[in-house]
VORO-768371 format. One record per residue (C-alpha): residue number from 0; x, z, y. Coordinates in Angstrom, 1 decimal. Last residue first. Layout:
seq = NUM	east = X	up = Z	north = Y
...
# end
This chain:
seq = 290	east = -20.7	up = -73.6	north = -85.9
seq = 289	east = -22.3	up = -76.5	north = -87.6
seq = 288	east = -21.8	up = -78.7	north = -84.6
seq = 287	east = -18.1	up = -77.7	north = -84.5
seq = 286	east = -17.7	up = -78.4	north = -88.3
seq = 285	east = -19.2	up = -81.9	north = -87.8
seq = 284	east = -16.8	up = -82.7	north = -84.9
seq = 283	east = -13.9	up = -81.3	north = -86.8
seq = 282	east = -14.6	up = -83.3	north = -89.9
seq = 281	east = -15.2	up = -86.6	north = -88.0
seq = 280	east = -12.0	up = -86.1	north = -86.1
seq = 279	east = -10.1	up = -85.1	north = -89.3
seq = 278	east = -11.4	up = -88.3	north = -91.0
seq = 277	east = -10.3	up = -90.5	north = -88.1
seq = 276	east = -6.8	up = -88.8	north = -88.1
seq = 275	east = -6.4	up = -89.3	north = -91.9
seq = 274	east = -6.9	up = -93.0	north = -91.6
seq = 273	east = -8.3	up = -94.5	north = -88.4
seq = 272	east = -8.6	up = -93.7	north = -84.7
seq = 271	east = -9.7	up = -96.6	north = -82.4
seq = 270	east = -8.1	up = -96.4	north = -78.9
seq = 269	east = -9.7	up = -97.1	north = -75.6
seq = 268	east = -11.0	up = -93.6	north = -74.9
seq = 267	east = -7.9	up = -91.9	north = -76.2
seq = 266	east = -8.7	up = -88.7	north = -78.0
seq = 265	east = -9.3	up = -85.0	north = -77.1
seq = 264	east = -11.0	up = -82.3	north = -79.2
seq = 263	east = -11.7	up = -79.7	north = -76.5
seq = 262	east = -11.3	up = -76.1	north = -75.5
seq = 261	east = -13.6	up = -74.4	north = -73.0
seq = 260	east = -12.5	up = -71.1	north = -71.4
seq = 259	east = -15.7	up = -69.3	north = -70.4
seq = 258	east = -17.0	up = -67.5	north = -67.3
seq = 257	east = -20.2	up = -65.5	north = -66.9
seq = 256	east = -20.8	up = -63.8	north = -63.6
seq = 255	east = -20.2	up = -60.3	north = -62.5
seq = 254	east = -17.7	up = -57.4	north = -63.0
seq = 253	east = -15.9	up = -59.2	north = -65.8
seq = 252	east = -16.4	up = -57.6	north = -69.3
seq = 251	east = -13.7	up = -55.2	north = -70.3
seq = 250	east = -10.7	up = -55.3	north = -72.8
seq = 249	east = -8.2	up = -52.5	north = -73.3
seq = 248	east = -4.7	up = -53.3	north = -74.6
seq = 247	east = -2.5	up = -52.2	north = -77.4
seq = 246	east = -3.0	up = -55.4	north = -79.5
seq = 245	east = -5.1	up = -56.2	north = -82.6
seq = 244	east = -8.4	up = -56.6	north = -80.9
seq = 243	east = -6.9	up = -58.8	north = -78.2
seq = 242	east = -5.7	up = -61.4	north = -80.8
seq = 241	east = -9.3	up = -62.1	north = -81.8
seq = 240	east = -9.7	up = -64.0	north = -78.5
seq = 239	east = -11.3	up = -63.1	north = -75.2
seq = 238	east = -10.1	up = -65.6	north = -72.6
seq = 237	east = -7.8	up = -64.1	north = -69.9
seq = 236	east = -8.0	up = -62.1	north = -66.7
seq = 235	east = -4.9	up = -59.8	north = -66.5
seq = 234	east = -3.5	up = -56.4	north = -65.9
seq = 233	east = 0.0	up = -55.3	north = -64.9
seq = 232	east = 3.5	up = -54.7	north = -66.2
seq = 231	east = 2.2	up = -51.9	north = -68.4
seq = 230	east = 4.1	up = -52.8	north = -71.6
seq = 229	east = 0.9	up = -53.9	north = -73.3
seq = 228	east = 0.0	up = -56.0	north = -70.2
seq = 227	east = 3.3	up = -57.9	north = -70.6
seq = 226	east = 2.6	up = -58.6	north = -74.3
seq = 225	east = -0.9	up = -59.7	north = -73.5
seq = 224	east = 0.4	up = -62.2	north = -71.0
seq = 223	east = 2.9	up = -63.6	north = -73.5
seq = 222	east = 0.2	up = -64.0	north = -76.2
seq = 221	east = -2.3	up = -65.4	north = -73.7
seq = 220	east = -0.1	up = -68.3	north = -72.6
seq = 219	east = 2.7	up = -69.5	north = -70.3
seq = 218	east = 3.5	up = -66.3	north = -68.4
seq = 217	east = 3.4	up = -65.2	north = -64.7
seq = 216	east = 4.4	up = -62.0	north = -63.0
seq = 215	east = 3.3	up = -59.9	north = -60.0
seq = 214	east = 0.3	up = -62.3	north = -59.4
seq = 213	east = -1.8	up = -62.7	north = -56.3
seq = 212	east = -5.5	up = -63.3	north = -56.6
seq = 211	east = -7.6	up = -64.1	north = -53.5
seq = 210	east = -11.3	up = -63.0	north = -53.4
seq = 209	east = -14.6	up = -64.6	north = -52.4
seq = 208	east = -16.2	up = -64.6	north = -55.9
seq = 207	east = -16.4	up = -68.4	north = -56.2
seq = 206	east = -12.8	up = -68.6	north = -54.8
seq = 205	east = -11.5	up = -66.2	north = -57.5
seq = 204	east = -13.2	up = -68.2	north = -60.3
seq = 203	east = -11.6	up = -71.4	north = -59.0
seq = 202	east = -8.2	up = -69.8	north = -58.7
seq = 201	east = -8.6	up = -68.5	north = -62.3
seq = 200	east = -9.4	up = -72.0	north = -63.5
seq = 199	east = -6.4	up = -73.5	north = -61.7
seq = 198	east = -4.1	up = -71.0	north = -63.4
seq = 197	east = -5.8	up = -71.8	north = -66.7
seq = 196	east = -5.0	up = -75.5	north = -66.4
seq = 195	east = -1.5	up = -74.9	north = -65.3
seq = 194	east = -0.4	up = -75.1	north = -61.6
seq = 193	east = 1.5	up = -71.8	north = -61.7
seq = 192	east = 2.2	up = -70.6	north = -65.2
seq = 191	east = -0.6	up = -68.1	north = -66.1
seq = 190	east = -1.1	up = -64.8	north = -64.3
seq = 189	east = -0.2	up = -61.1	north = -64.8
seq = 188	east = -1.9	up = -58.9	north = -62.2
seq = 187	east = -1.1	up = -55.7	north = -60.2
seq = 186	east = -4.5	up = -54.4	north = -59.1
seq = 185	east = -6.0	up = -55.2	north = -55.6
seq = 184	east = -7.8	up = -58.4	north = -56.6
seq = 183	east = -9.5	up = -56.8	north = -59.7
seq = 182	east = -11.2	up = -54.1	north = -57.5
seq = 181	east = -12.3	up = -56.8	north = -55.1
seq = 180	east = -14.0	up = -58.5	north = -58.0
seq = 179	east = -16.1	up = -55.4	north = -58.5
seq = 178	east = -16.4	up = -52.5	north = -61.0
seq = 177	east = -13.0	up = -52.8	north = -62.7
seq = 176	east = -12.6	up = -50.9	north = -65.9
seq = 175	east = -10.8	up = -47.5	north = -65.5
seq = 174	east = -7.0	up = -47.5	north = -65.4
seq = 173	east = -4.5	up = -47.8	north = -68.2
seq = 172	east = -3.8	up = -46.0	north = -71.4
seq = 171	east = -4.3	up = -49.1	north = -73.5
seq = 170	east = -2.9	up = -51.4	north = -70.8
seq = 169	east = -5.4	up = -53.6	north = -69.0
seq = 168	east = -7.6	up = -56.6	north = -69.9
seq = 167	east = -10.3	up = -58.4	north = -67.9
seq = 166	east = -12.5	up = -60.8	north = -69.9
seq = 165	east = -13.2	up = -64.6	north = -70.0
seq = 164	east = -15.5	up = -65.8	north = -72.7
seq = 163	east = -14.1	up = -68.2	north = -75.3
seq = 162	east = -15.6	up = -71.6	north = -76.0
seq = 161	east = -14.4	up = -73.8	north = -78.8
seq = 160	east = -14.9	up = -77.5	north = -79.9
seq = 159	east = -16.0	up = -79.3	north = -76.8
seq = 158	east = -15.6	up = -83.1	north = -77.2
seq = 157	east = -13.2	up = -84.9	north = -74.9
seq = 156	east = -12.6	up = -88.7	north = -74.3
seq = 155	east = -9.4	up = -89.7	north = -72.6
seq = 154	east = -8.6	up = -92.5	north = -70.1
seq = 153	east = -10.3	up = -90.8	north = -67.2
seq = 152	east = -7.6	up = -88.1	north = -67.1
seq = 151	east = -9.3	up = -85.0	north = -65.6
seq = 150	east = -8.3	up = -82.9	north = -68.6
seq = 149	east = -10.0	up = -79.9	north = -70.0
seq = 148	east = -8.0	up = -77.7	north = -72.4
seq = 147	east = -6.4	up = -78.8	north = -75.7
seq = 146	east = -6.7	up = -79.9	north = -79.3
seq = 145	east = -5.2	up = -83.4	north = -79.2
seq = 144	east = -5.4	up = -86.6	north = -81.2
seq = 143	east = -3.3	up = -89.3	north = -82.7
seq = 142	east = -0.2	up = -88.2	north = -80.8
seq = 141	east = 2.9	up = -90.0	north = -79.4
seq = 140	east = 1.0	up = -93.1	north = -78.4
seq = 139	east = 2.0	up = -92.9	north = -74.7
seq = 138	east = -1.6	up = -91.9	north = -73.7
seq = 137	east = -1.5	up = -89.1	north = -76.2
seq = 136	east = 1.9	up = -87.9	north = -74.9
seq = 135	east = 0.7	up = -87.9	north = -71.3
seq = 134	east = -2.4	up = -85.9	north = -72.5
seq = 133	east = -0.1	up = -83.4	north = -74.3
seq = 132	east = 2.1	up = -82.9	north = -71.2
seq = 131	east = -1.0	up = -82.2	north = -69.0
seq = 130	east = -2.5	up = -79.8	north = -71.7
seq = 129	east = 0.5	up = -77.5	north = -72.1
seq = 128	east = 2.6	up = -78.1	north = -75.2
seq = 127	east = 2.7	up = -77.4	north = -78.9
seq = 126	east = 3.5	up = -80.2	north = -81.5
seq = 125	east = 2.0	up = -80.5	north = -84.9
seq = 124	east = 2.7	up = -83.0	north = -87.7
seq = 123	east = -0.1	up = -82.4	north = -90.2
seq = 122	east = 0.4	up = -83.7	north = -93.7
seq = 121	east = -2.3	up = -85.1	north = -96.0
seq = 120	east = -1.6	up = -84.4	north = -99.7
seq = 119	east = -5.2	up = -83.5	north = -100.5
seq = 118	east = -7.5	up = -85.1	north = -98.0
seq = 117	east = -9.9	up = -87.0	north = -100.2
seq = 116	east = -10.4	up = -84.0	north = -102.4
seq = 115	east = -11.5	up = -81.7	north = -99.6
seq = 114	east = -9.5	up = -78.5	north = -99.5
seq = 113	east = -7.2	up = -80.0	north = -96.9
seq = 112	east = -10.0	up = -80.1	north = -94.3
seq = 111	east = -11.0	up = -76.4	north = -95.0
seq = 110	east = -7.3	up = -75.3	north = -94.7
seq = 109	east = -6.8	up = -77.3	north = -91.5
seq = 108	east = -9.9	up = -75.9	north = -89.9
seq = 107	east = -8.7	up = -72.4	north = -90.5
seq = 106	east = -5.2	up = -73.2	north = -89.2
seq = 105	east = -6.8	up = -74.7	north = -86.0
seq = 104	east = -9.1	up = -71.8	north = -85.1
seq = 103	east = -6.8	up = -68.9	north = -86.0
seq = 102	east = -3.7	up = -68.5	north = -83.9
seq = 101	east = -2.9	up = -72.2	north = -83.4
seq = 100	east = -5.7	up = -72.8	north = -81.0
seq = 99	east = -4.2	up = -70.5	north = -78.4
seq = 98	east = -0.9	up = -72.4	north = -78.4
seq = 97	east = -2.1	up = -75.8	north = -77.0
seq = 96	east = -2.1	up = -78.6	north = -79.6
seq = 95	east = -0.8	up = -82.1	north = -80.0
seq = 94	east = -1.5	up = -83.6	north = -83.4
seq = 93	east = 0.2	up = -86.4	north = -85.3
seq = 92	east = -1.5	up = -87.3	north = -88.5
seq = 91	east = -0.1	up = -88.0	north = -92.0
seq = 90	east = -1.3	up = -89.3	north = -95.4
seq = 89	east = -3.7	up = -92.2	north = -94.6
seq = 88	east = -1.9	up = -93.1	north = -91.4
seq = 87	east = 1.4	up = -93.1	north = -93.3
seq = 86	east = 0.0	up = -95.5	north = -95.9
seq = 85	east = -1.3	up = -97.8	north = -93.1
seq = 84	east = 2.1	up = -97.7	north = -91.5
seq = 83	east = 3.8	up = -98.7	north = -94.8
seq = 82	east = 1.3	up = -101.5	north = -95.3
seq = 81	east = 2.0	up = -102.7	north = -91.8
seq = 80	east = 5.7	up = -102.8	north = -92.4
seq = 79	east = 5.2	up = -104.6	north = -95.8
seq = 78	east = 2.9	up = -107.1	north = -94.1
seq = 77	east = 5.4	up = -107.6	north = -91.3
seq = 76	east = 8.2	up = -108.2	north = -93.7
seq = 75	east = 6.1	up = -110.9	north = -95.4
seq = 74	east = 5.4	up = -112.5	north = -92.1
seq = 73	east = 9.1	up = -112.4	north = -91.2
seq = 72	east = 10.0	up = -114.0	north = -94.5
seq = 71	east = 7.4	up = -116.7	north = -93.9
seq = 70	east = 8.8	up = -117.4	north = -90.4
seq = 69	east = 12.4	up = -117.5	north = -91.5
seq = 68	east = 11.7	up = -119.8	north = -94.5
seq = 67	east = 9.6	up = -122.0	north = -92.3
seq = 66	east = 12.4	up = -122.6	north = -89.9
seq = 65	east = 15.0	up = -123.5	north = -92.5
seq = 64	east = 12.4	up = -125.8	north = -94.2
seq = 63	east = 11.9	up = -127.7	north = -91.0
seq = 62	east = 15.5	up = -128.6	north = -90.9
seq = 61	east = 15.5	up = -129.8	north = -94.5
seq = 60	east = 12.3	up = -131.8	north = -93.8
seq = 59	east = 14.0	up = -133.5	north = -90.9
seq = 58	east = 16.8	up = -134.5	north = -93.3
seq = 57	east = 14.1	up = -135.8	north = -95.7
seq = 56	east = 13.0	up = -133.5	north = -98.4
seq = 55	east = 12.4	up = -134.8	north = -101.9
seq = 54	east = 9.0	up = -135.3	north = -103.6
seq = 53	east = 9.3	up = -136.1	north = -107.3
seq = 52	east = 7.9	up = -138.9	north = -109.4
seq = 51	east = 11.2	up = -140.8	north = -109.4
seq = 50	east = 11.8	up = -140.5	north = -105.7
seq = 49	east = 9.2	up = -139.8	north = -103.0
seq = 48	east = 10.2	up = -138.9	north = -99.5
seq = 47	east = 9.2	up = -135.8	north = -97.7
seq = 46	east = 9.1	up = -134.3	north = -94.2
seq = 45	east = 8.5	up = -137.4	north = -92.2
seq = 44	east = 8.6	up = -136.8	north = -88.4
seq = 43	east = 6.3	up = -136.6	north = -85.4
seq = 42	east = 5.6	up = -132.9	north = -85.8
seq = 41	east = 1.9	up = -133.3	north = -85.4
seq = 40	east = 1.8	up = -136.4	north = -87.6
seq = 39	east = 3.9	up = -134.7	north = -90.2
seq = 38	east = 1.5	up = -131.7	north = -90.2
seq = 37	east = -1.5	up = -134.0	north = -90.5
seq = 36	east = 0.1	up = -135.7	north = -93.5
seq = 35	east = 0.8	up = -132.3	north = -95.0
seq = 34	east = -2.8	up = -131.3	north = -94.7
seq = 33	east = -4.1	up = -134.6	north = -96.1
seq = 32	east = -1.9	up = -134.3	north = -99.1
seq = 31	east = -3.1	up = -130.7	north = -99.8
seq = 30	east = -6.7	up = -131.8	north = -99.4
seq = 29	east = -6.2	up = -134.7	north = -101.7
seq = 28	east = -4.6	up = -132.4	north = -104.3
seq = 27	east = -7.5	up = -130.0	north = -104.4
seq = 26	east = -6.7	up = -126.3	north = -103.7
seq = 25	east = -5.7	up = -123.4	north = -105.9
seq = 24	east = -2.3	up = -123.1	north = -104.3
seq = 23	east = -0.5	up = -123.2	north = -107.7
seq = 22	east = -2.6	up = -126.2	north = -108.8
seq = 21	east = -2.0	up = -128.0	north = -105.5
seq = 20	east = 1.8	up = -127.4	north = -105.8
seq = 19	east = 1.7	up = -128.8	north = -109.3
seq = 18	east = -0.1	up = -131.9	north = -108.1
seq = 17	east = 2.2	up = -132.4	north = -105.1
seq = 16	east = 5.4	up = -132.1	north = -107.0
seq = 15	east = 8.8	up = -130.7	north = -106.1
seq = 14	east = 7.4	up = -127.3	north = -107.0
seq = 13	east = 9.5	up = -125.2	north = -104.6
seq = 12	east = 9.4	up = -127.8	north = -101.8
seq = 11	east = 5.6	up = -128.2	north = -102.4
seq = 10	east = 5.2	up = -124.5	north = -102.0
seq = 9	east = 7.1	up = -124.4	north = -98.7
seq = 8	east = 5.0	up = -127.2	north = -97.3
seq = 7	east = 1.7	up = -125.5	north = -98.3
seq = 6	east = 2.8	up = -122.2	north = -96.8
seq = 5	east = 3.8	up = -123.9	north = -93.6
seq = 4	east = 0.5	up = -125.7	north = -93.5
seq = 3	east = -1.4	up = -122.4	north = -94.1
seq = 2	east = 0.4	up = -120.8	north = -91.2
seq = 1	east = -0.8	up = -123.5	north = -88.9
seq = 0	east = 0.8	up = -126.3	north = -87.0
# end
């Protein structure tokens, strides 16, 4: 039994005539008759009986009609639902983002994307979390894409979009710049949330330079860390962003080595993006290559 056979059956019921039903369906009458005959053979019952040039339903046909009406109605509702989802995908995208990218990078990209004629009216639904929580949301279908730090999840695909060099910051009237990594290790330090991506990155840098870092205080992101440094709670090693230039802190290059904080456009490896999200991914990838 096929969907076409159910549609044919329902049309014949509405028309009450095989010829008129065939004309409405734009198929040959013999083909329609053969399709209904095959359906009756498969079901093992007669669906119609002829009376005075009209086709009337048998009791079995009446029962079958109740089922086909429900099925055809559900199919129509499914089409409407999918059309609505398609429309939403064209006009809205769900993005998970870490807070550093909301300062300048992401808003600037949004403005350039929305300035394109095909994207006018697109809405961004943005949620801010740490990278591990964002990746879990992406895998659970909460987000269309992420702008976040590196993830070890094998189910995601990541494209670098931004690289910020790591620097040492101290209060505006603070101490002299550090000359060695040991000099950094003995100073009071503000760190990231324990176990976060940036916390693990700092632990790796410390290990490479043969030191251990201990933190007097911790904070979730650069803005909070800079605020604590401004008020002389300690110093910190953070990515150099434009925010630093406008705050009451001093910024110095690290004593040795070159370290960067990489940020990524992140999508599900097994999921095809479409609509506004697909356009934004293409746009962001092209913009990043251009930069």
